[in-house]
N, C-alpha and C positions, 0 to 999 in steps of 0.2 A: 533358424538357419538362414544365412545370407544367400539371396538370389544371385546366380551367376549369369551373366550375358554371354561371356566368351571364356572358353577353357582350352588351353593348349597343354597337351601331355607328351612330353619327350619328343618334341618335333624336331626333325632334322631334314635339311634340304641340300642335296649334293648336285653338283654339275660336274660329271666326270670325277677328277680327283680333287675338285675344289668343294669345300663345304661352306655354304653361304650361311646356313642356320645350323647350330649344333646343339642338340638335345635340349631344346627350349621348352620350359613349362611355366605357365602362369595363368591366373584367373582374373578376369575383369568383373567386378561386381555390378549389379544393376544399379543404374542411377548415379554412377561416379564419373568423374573426369580422370582418365588414365592416360598418363604421358608415356610415350614410347620413345626413349631417348638414346641417341648414339651418334658417333661420327659418320661422315659419309662412307659408304661401303661396309656398314656394320651388320646389315642384314635387316634393316627396318622394313623396307618396301617389300622385300621378298616375304617377310612374315605376314605382312598385311594382305598381300596377294594370296598367300596360302589360307589365310582366314576367309577370304572371299571366294575361295575355290576357283580362282583364276589359274593358279597353278597347284599341283599336288605335292604333299610333303613326301620325301623319300621314306621317312619313318615317322611313327608317332600318330596322334590322333588330335582332331579339333572338333569342339562342339560350340555352335554359335546359335544363340537364341533357341536352345534345346534341340537343335537339329545337327545332324552329322554333315550337312551341306548347306552353305550360304545360298546356293542357288534355289533351294526349297523354300527359303524365307526371305528372298531378295527384296520383296516389296516392303519389308520391315526394316530394311537397311538403307542408309544414305552413305554413299562413298564419294569422296573427293580425291581423285588421283593426283600424284605429284605432277604428272604430265597434263597440264591444263589443255582444254580443247573445246571450242564452241564452233558451231557452224557459222562461218564468217558472214554470210549473206542473210542469216536469220535474225529477226528482230529480238531484242533482249527479253521482252515479255513472252514472246512466242517460245524462245529457248527454254525458259523456266517451265512454262505450260507443257511443252512437249516432253520434257523429262519426267514431270509429274504424272502425265498420262501413261508413260511407259511403266510406271510404278503403280498403276491401278487407279488413279483418279479419273473422274469423268472429265470430258472436255470443258464443260462449263465451270466445273469447280476449279479445275487446273488454271484456266484463264483468270478467274477471279482472284485465286490465291497468288498468281504471278504478280498481278497489278498491286495487290495489297502489300506483298513483300518489297516490291520495288519502291513504293511510297514510304514504307516504314523505314528503309535503309537509305533514304536520300537519293533514289535513282528514278523516281516517278517521272521526271521530264524525259528520261531516256528510254522509256518503255518501247517506243516505236523506233528507236534508233538501231540500226544494223550493228552487230557485234564488232564488225571490222572498224567501225567509227568510234569504238569505246577505248578509253585509256586501258593500259594494262591492269591497273588497280580496279577499275570499274568492271572490266571483263572478268576478273577473278571473283569479284563480289557477286556478279551474275551467276557464275558457275557454282558459287557456294550456296546461293539462294535456290538454285535448282536442285542441290543436293538435300536441302531441308523441306522443300515445298510439299512433299507428300507426308510430312510429319512422321519420320521413321522412328522406331524405338532405339535404334543403334546408329550412331554416326561414326564413321571411320574416316578421318581426315589425314592425308599424307602431305606433311610439310605445309600446312595451310597458310602459314604466315609468310612464306617465301615471296618476294617481290612486292610486298605491301609496304606503303610508307607508314610512318609512326601513327598517324591519325587513323588510317584504315586498320592497322594492327590492333589499336584500342577498340575499334568498332567490332572486330572479330572476336576479341576477348569477351566483349560484352555479350555478343551473340552466342558464344559458347556457354557462358554462365546462364543465359536465358534458356537455352536448351536443356541444360542440366536442371534448372528449376522446374521445367515442365515434365521432369521424370525420365528424361532420356539419358542413355549412356553414351559417353563421348570417349573415343580413343583417338588421340593425335600424335603423330610422329613429329619430332623436331630435333635440331641440333642447337637451337637457341635456347638457353637456359632460363632467360628471364621469363619467357612466356609460361614455361613449365612450372617455375617457382611460384608464380602468381595464380596459376589455374588449377594445378593438379591435386586431387585428393591423394592419389598414389601414382607412382611412376616406376618404370623399368628402365635400367641402363643396360644396353647391349653393346658389346664390342667383339669383333671377330666372330660374330654369329652366336656368341654365348652370353648368357645373362651374368651380369656383374653385380647387379643390386636390384631388389624390388621392395618397395614399401613407401612409407610417408617421408616427407622432408625432415620431420622431427626424428624419425628413426635413423635416417641417414646421417643427420648432424650428430646424433648421440654416439654413432660408431666411429666418429672422427675426433681428432684432437681438439681440445677446448682452446680458445684464444681469449686472452685478457688484454685490456688496455688499462694500465696503471699509471697514475701520475703521483710522484713522490720526489722529495729531495734526497732520497737515499740512492746510493750507487747501485748499478746493476748487479755487482757481486753480492750485495746484501739480499736481493731478491732471489738470485740463483741459489744462494745458500739455504733457502727455505725448502728446497728439494722439489722434484717433479717437473723441473723446467727443461724442456727440450731445446728451446731457442728463445732468445731475447734480443730485441733491436730497439734502437731509439727512434721514436716517431717524431718527437718534438722536443728540443732542448731549450732551457731557459732557467729561471730561478728554480723552478721545478722541472723535472724531466718526465715526459710521457713515454712509456715503454709499450711495445707490443710483445706479449709473452705467450709462447705456445707451450701448453702443458702436455705431459705424457698422455696417451690414450687411457681413458677411464679415470683420470685424476679429477678430484672434486675441487672446483673453483672456490667454493666456500671455505673448504679446509685451508686452502692456500691463503685466503684472506685472514682466517683465524691465526694462522701461524705468523702472518706479518704483523698483526696487532699485538700478539703475544711477544714478538721480538722487538716491539717498540718502533717499528717503521712507520713514519707518518705518511698517510695516504689521503690525497684529496680527490682522487678519482679512482673508481674501480668499476669496470664494465666488462661483462661477458659478451663475447662475439662468436656465435657458432659459425661453422664453415658455410659458405655460400653453396648453392647447388653447382655453380660453375667450378668451385674448388673440388667438390665431390666428383663431379663428372670428369674433370682433368686427372684426378688421382685414380679413378677406376677405369677410365677409357682412353686416357691420354697416350697409351702406348701404341694406338692404331694410327699408323700413317696413311695418308690419302692413297699411296701407291698400292697399298695392301687390299685391293678390291677384287670384286669377281671378274671373271673374263667378260669381254664385251658383249657376248651373246645374251647375257642376262644381267642386268644391273641388280646389285644385292644390297642396295642402300637400306 
């Protein structure tokens, strides 16, 4: 039986007449990277805060690390909030050590770990620099290191890539993979699909507070229309006549034409190729291209406009 780190069962959160999260259920397996994807205002941050017992659900139940309250197991959890914040006058190493001590590490162990982490991630020379003197990217990295210093079993990262340049984004991706390799469970929210596509074992797409999809990228792609790239000297009409074609467009015209072909849901690309060969259509290129996570995200959550967000008293991102 698969061990579960976090389980939500029919969780709903209301603010007056506004429903920020609506009957949400999912499980996060131990040791996986789980993406929590959705547009701004979808209910991501509200859900993460309910997991952490910062706010309580209106309905439903949450189990985290076999406990009915994250407060009881808080030393086993690392949380990076979307709203970053470090004590401006505190030094970088002291910030990391301080948060590690709050989560149960001894003073000496926390200081040693803080300096080791800063060295490992290229900030050793800034260990004694005040946080106010750090760049935004460096300060964010310090806060992330403070989140992992006590070696938590479960990491919950809310929009961790926000504000980072491409180099630091890559560093963060490597850090997340390293944490997973150490046996930790990572949940991170994002609305940037490239990170989720590269990192996630599984992901959930949420919009208007409701679950639109949960599963692997392969499962998501399998449920969407197949796309083909076909180069041939035959006209588009000959390809359409094979059946199962929803849409066809010219990608590149020349002595031979390259077409992008969208097949009906559930259509078999190999059967399409077999029909083309049987019909005597000459094909010099045949390539399958599954939907990207961006395509899937837009199809499932693209109906949520930014103005459809929670009231100002509580962000429901």
